[in-house]
C-alpha positions in Angstrom: -6.2 20.2 3.1 -9.5 18.4 3.6 -11.9 17.5 0.8 -15.0 15.3 0.5 -12.8 12.2 -0.2 -10.6 12.6 2.9 -13.5 13.5 5.2 -15.5 10.5 4.0 -12.5 8.1 4.4 -11.8 9.3 7.9 -15.3 8.6 9.0 -15.3 5.0 7.7 -11.9 3.6 8.6 -9.3 4.4 11.2 -6.4 2.8 9.3 -5.3 2.5 5.7 -3.3 -0.4 4.2 0.0 0.4 2.5 2.0 -1.8 0.2 5.4 -0.3 -0.7 7.4 -2.1 -3.4 11.1 -1.3 -3.7 14.1 -3.0 -5.5 16.4 -4.8 -3.1 19.1 -2.6 -1.7 17.6 0.2 -3.9 19.4 -1.3 -6.9 17.2 -0.8 -9.9 18.9 -3.8 -11.6 18.1 -6.1 -8.7 16.3 -9.4 -9.4 14.5 -9.2 -6.1 11.7 -6.9 -5.1 11.0 -6.0 -1.5 7.5 -5.5 -0.1 7.3 -3.4 3.0 10.9 -4.3 3.9 10.5 -8.1 3.2 12.1 -9.6 0.1 9.5 -11.3 -2.2 10.4 -14.9 -3.0 8.5 -18.1 -3.5 8.0 -20.4 -0.5 9.8 -23.7 -0.3 6.7 -25.3 -1.8 6.8 -22.8 -4.7 3.8 -20.8 -3.6 3.5 -17.0 -3.6 4.4 -15.6 -0.2 1.9 -13.8 2.0 1.9 -10.1 1.1 0.7 -8.3 4.2 0.2 -4.6 4.4 1.6 -2.0 6.8 -1.3 -0.2 8.7 -1.2 3.5 9.2 -3.6 6.0 10.6 -5.8 7.5 7.8 -5.0 11.0 9.1 -1.2 10.5 8.9 0.8 11.7 5.9 1.7 9.2 3.2 5.4 8.8 2.6 6.7 7.1 -0.5 10.4 6.4 -0.9 12.3 7.2 -4.1 12.6 4.3 -6.5 9.5 2.7 -5.1 5.8 2.1 -6.0 3.1 2.3 -3.4 -0.4 1.0 -3.3 -2.6 2.6 -0.7 -5.9 0.9 0.3 -8.7 2.6 2.3 -10.9 -0.2 3.6 -14.6 0.4 3.2 -14.0 3.5 1.1 -17.1 4.9 -0.5 -16.4 6.8 -3.7 -19.7 7.6 -5.5 -17.9 9.0 -8.5 -16.4 5.6 -9.1 -19.6 3.6 -8.8 -21.3 2.2 -11.9 -24.6 3.7 -12.9 
């Protein structure tokens, strides 16, 4: 199903950025979260790790695993309804 939003997004960017957060081993009581398959933990220096996205074609379906949270970013997305007036 196409609408104004998907048509506009497809003209601007070829890929979307996806960030999928899941508990380690799908254990809801886990103390470790996993971002796009990589466990999130501080670096040896105590810094926050690099949190890179997975890139997928904007025309491909979005799949979200059970027990997860996903953040989907459409670069250069133009949504006039969200603009301040």
